[in-house]
C-alpha positions in Angstrom: 20.2 0.9 -63.0 22.5 -0.3 -60.0 23.0 3.3 -58.7 19.5 3.9 -58.7 18.6 0.8 -56.6 21.2 1.6 -54.1 20.1 5.2 -53.2 16.6 3.5 -53.1 18.1 0.7 -50.6 19.8 3.3 -48.8 16.9 5.5 -48.5 15.0 2.7 -46.9 17.7 1.8 -44.7 17.6 5.2 -43.3 13.7 5.4 -42.9 14.0 2.3 -40.8 16.8 3.1 -38.7 15.1 6.9 -38.1 12.0 4.7 -37.1 13.5 2.5 -34.8 15.5 4.9 -33.2 12.4 7.0 -32.5 10.0 3.8 -31.5 12.7 2.4 -29.2 13.4 4.9 -26.3 9.6 5.2 -26.5 8.9 1.3 -26.2 11.7 1.5 -22.9 9.8 4.3 -21.2 6.7 2.1 -21.7 7.8 -0.7 -20.2 10.1 0.8 -17.3 6.8 2.6 -16.4 4.5 -0.3 -16.2 7.3 -2.0 -14.2 7.4 0.7 -11.6 3.4 1.1 -11.2 2.9 -2.9 -11.0 5.6 -2.7 -8.3 3.4 0.0 -6.1 0.4 -2.5 -7.1 1.6 -5.1 -4.5 -0.7 -5.8 -1.7 0.3 -5.9 2.1 -1.0 -7.4 4.9 -0.4 -5.7 8.3 -1.0 -6.5 11.9 -1.4 -3.1 14.0 -1.0 -3.3 17.8 -2.5 -0.3 19.3 -2.0 0.5 23.1 -5.4 2.5 24.1 -5.3 4.5 27.1 -7.3 3.1 30.2 -11.1 4.7 29.7 -10.5 5.9 26.0 -11.7 2.1 24.6 -15.4 3.4 23.5 -13.6 6.4 21.8 -10.9 4.3 20.1 -13.4 2.0 18.7 -15.4 4.9 16.9 -11.9 6.4 15.1 -10.8 2.6 14.4 -14.6 2.5 12.7 -14.3 5.8 11.0 -10.6 4.9 9.7 -12.1 1.5 7.9 -14.8 3.6 6.5 -12.3 5.8 4.8 -10.4 3.3 3.8 -13.2 1.2 2.1 -14.5 4.1 0.4 -10.9 5.3 -1.4 -10.4 1.6 -1.9 -7.1 1.4 0.1 -7.8 -2.0 1.8 -9.5 -4.9 0.8 -12.8 -6.0 2.5 -11.2 -9.1 4.0 -9.6 -10.0 5.9 -10.6 -7.4 8.3 -10.1 -8.9 11.9 -9.7 -6.9 15.1 -9.4 -8.3 18.8 -9.2 -6.1 22.0 -7.7 -7.7 25.2 -5.8 -6.3 28.4 -1.8 -5.8 29.3 -0.1 -5.1 31.9 -2.7 -5.5 34.8 -5.8 -4.0 33.3 -4.5 -1.7 30.2 -7.1 -2.1 27.1 -4.5 -3.3 23.6 -6.2 -3.8 20.2 -5.1 -5.6 17.6 -6.2 -5.0 14.0 -5.4 -7.3 11.2 -6.0 -6.0 7.5 -4.4 -5.7 4.0 -3.7 -2.5 1.6 -4.3 -2.9 -2.0 -0.7 -1.6 -2.4 1.9 -1.3 -0.2 2.7 2.0 -1.2 -0.8 3.6 0.3 0.6 4.2 4.0 3.8 6.0 2.8 1.6 8.2 0.5 -1.8 8.8 2.7 -3.8 11.5 1.9 -4.4 14.2 4.7 -8.0 12.7 5.5 -6.4 9.8 6.4 -3.0 11.3 8.0 -5.8 13.1 10.5 -7.3 10.1 11.8 -3.9 8.5 12.5 -3.4 11.8 14.2 -6.6 10.9 16.5 -5.7 7.3 17.1 -2.4 8.2 18.1 -4.0 10.9 20.6 -6.0 8.0 22.0 -2.9 5.6 22.5 0.0 5.4 25.2 3.7 4.3 24.6 4.2 1.3 26.9 7.3 0.4 28.1 9.2 0.2 25.2 6.3 -0.5 22.9 5.2 2.6 20.7 1.5 3.7 21.5 0.5 2.1 17.8 2.9 -0.8 16.3 2.2 -1.7 12.8 3.9 -4.6 11.2 3.7 -6.4 7.7 2.9 -10.1 8.2 2.3 -13.2 5.7 -1.7 -14.1 6.2 -1.8 -18.0 5.9 -4.8 -19.7 5.3 -5.0 -23.5 6.7 -5.2 -26.2 4.2 -8.3 -28.6 4.0 -7.8 -32.0 5.3 
């Protein structure tokens, strides 16, 4: 009777061991995949400065509007905040500043051709000024005023 109990016990032990060896690596892969994909979904708020060529303001505004339509249609950005302001620099040279939030900080680095085409159009309407590139993007922190 002792020999049968030992064999059954050993078989049960081996089944559990095989199961653990099969399931444990899958669990690790699942956890690491979830972690990587969730990191890609971290939003990124950006402030982009555009040094627009004089006389190209209306054309630039139209391209900027098209870009925003594509971003929204493809769910690349949050609807708010979206702020675009215009001023002048170096006398009377037009400058636009845009603030918005990408749904994921990975989107600009993995933009589809439709977006890259629009970015090329934007670049063609902008110019380098002093030490500044024609388009200067940067990550910013969005602050919301406290209510009193």
